[in-house]
C-alpha positions in Angstrom: 14.6 28.3 59.2 11.6 29.6 57.4 11.3 29.1 53.6 8.4 30.3 51.5 8.0 29.0 47.9 5.2 30.3 45.7 4.5 29.8 42.0 1.6 31.5 40.1 0.7 31.1 36.5 0.6 34.6 35.0 -1.0 33.9 31.6 0.7 37.0 30.1 3.5 37.7 27.7 6.9 38.0 29.3 6.9 41.8 28.8 3.5 42.0 30.6 4.8 39.8 33.4 7.9 42.0 33.8 5.6 45.0 34.2 3.5 43.1 36.8 6.7 42.1 38.6 7.6 45.7 38.9 4.2 46.5 40.4 4.5 43.6 42.8 7.9 44.8 44.0 6.6 48.4 44.5 3.8 47.0 46.6 6.1 44.8 48.6 8.4 47.8 49.2 5.5 49.9 50.2 4.2 47.3 52.7 7.5 46.2 54.1 9.8 49.1 53.2 11.1 49.6 56.6 12.4 46.0 56.6 13.9 46.0 53.1 17.5 47.4 52.8 18.3 46.5 49.2 16.6 45.8 45.9 18.7 44.2 43.1 17.2 43.7 39.6 18.7 41.4 37.0 19.9 43.1 33.8 16.9 41.6 31.8 14.3 42.7 34.4 13.0 39.1 34.8 14.2 38.7 38.4 14.7 40.8 41.5 16.2 40.2 45.0 14.9 42.1 48.0 17.1 41.8 51.1 16.7 42.9 54.6 18.1 42.1 58.0 17.5 38.4 58.5 15.7 37.7 55.2 15.9 37.5 51.4 13.2 37.4 48.8 13.8 36.3 45.2 11.1 36.9 42.6 11.3 36.1 38.9 9.1 35.7 35.9 9.5 33.1 33.2 7.2 32.6 30.1 4.5 30.9 32.2 5.0 31.5 35.9 6.0 34.0 38.5 8.2 32.3 41.1 8.8 33.6 44.6 11.2 32.3 47.2 11.5 33.9 50.6 14.2 32.8 53.0 13.6 34.2 56.5 15.9 32.2 58.7 16.6 34.9 61.3 13.1 36.4 61.7 11.1 35.1 64.5 7.6 33.6 63.8 6.0 36.9 64.8 7.6 38.7 61.8 8.0 35.8 59.3 4.3 35.0 59.3 3.1 38.5 58.2 5.9 38.8 55.7 5.1 35.5 54.1 1.3 36.0 54.0 1.7 39.6 52.8 4.1 38.6 50.0 1.7 35.8 48.9 -1.3 38.1 48.9 0.6 40.8 46.8 1.8 38.2 44.2 -1.5 36.5 43.9 -3.5 39.8 43.5 -0.9 41.2 41.1 -0.6 38.2 38.8 -3.8 36.3 38.8 -6.3 37.2 36.1 -9.5 38.9 37.0 -12.8 37.7 35.5 -14.4 40.3 33.3 -17.6 41.9 34.7 
């Protein structure tokens, strides 16, 4: 079984974090769309579950963090590695603050 846990401080209001979560989900669906069969949002927009054959990704924001758990028990290492690294990259790029130039 392959389990990925990721927590990133977002340093934003919950409303801003929700908007960033939507952007992250759009990017994940763009990159892994062929693998994702369902996207289920919570009524408050603070969490989302992305499901596909052999995996499930849960993403949520709270007042301080974005938390991501990906359970990929049925994907082999050839598929789970790129999914995990791509997910981590998208979340970190979406939520981590950029230094002003």
